[in-house]
C-alpha positions in Angstrom: 82.6 98.6 88.9 84.5 95.6 90.3 81.6 93.2 90.6 81.6 91.8 87.1 80.9 88.2 86.1 84.6 87.2 85.8 85.4 88.7 89.2 82.5 86.9 90.8 83.4 83.6 89.2 87.0 84.1 90.4 85.7 84.6 94.0 83.6 81.5 93.6 86.9 79.6 92.8 88.2 80.5 96.2 85.0 79.5 97.9 85.3 76.1 96.1 88.9 75.7 97.1 88.0 76.3 100.8 85.0 74.0 100.5 87.1 71.2 99.2 89.7 71.8 101.8 87.1 71.7 104.6 86.2 68.1 103.5 89.8 67.1 104.5 89.5 68.6 108.0 90.4 71.7 110.0 94.1 71.7 109.3 93.6 71.5 105.6 91.1 74.3 105.7 93.5 76.5 107.6 96.3 75.8 105.3 94.1 76.5 102.2 92.9 79.8 103.7 96.5 80.9 104.3 97.6 79.9 100.9 94.6 81.7 99.3 95.3 84.9 101.3 99.0 84.8 100.3 98.0 84.3 96.7 95.8 87.4 97.0 98.5 89.5 98.6 101.1 88.6 95.9 98.8 88.7 92.8 96.4 91.5 93.3 97.4 95.2 93.2 94.0 96.9 93.1 93.0 97.5 96.7 89.2 97.2 96.4 89.6 93.9 94.6 92.1 92.8 97.2 89.7 93.7 100.0 86.8 91.9 98.3 88.8 88.7 97.8 90.2 88.8 101.3 86.7 89.2 102.7 85.5 86.3 100.6 88.3 84.1 101.7 88.0 84.9 105.4 84.2 84.7 105.3 84.4 81.3 103.6 87.0 80.1 106.1 84.7 81.0 109.1 81.6 79.6 107.4 83.2 76.2 106.6 85.0 76.1 110.0 81.6 76.5 111.7 80.2 73.7 109.6 83.1 71.5 110.6 82.4 72.3 114.3 78.7 71.4 114.0 79.6 68.2 112.1 82.1 67.1 114.8 79.7 67.9 117.7 
């Protein structure tokens, strides 16, 4: 099972990174998402974990981008 407490906390770290980046604007959020995805591609070699982390990063990116759009409107 890949959904252990340490794995979930590690995913929460990426959500936190993207949340903090979203506070600095859309460009910072995009750069942080790309860096997080590159980190995932270069440091994870177990495909299910890589897919989980990629989904968390991409989902968080779109969630915080939508929040930014609502905030600016």
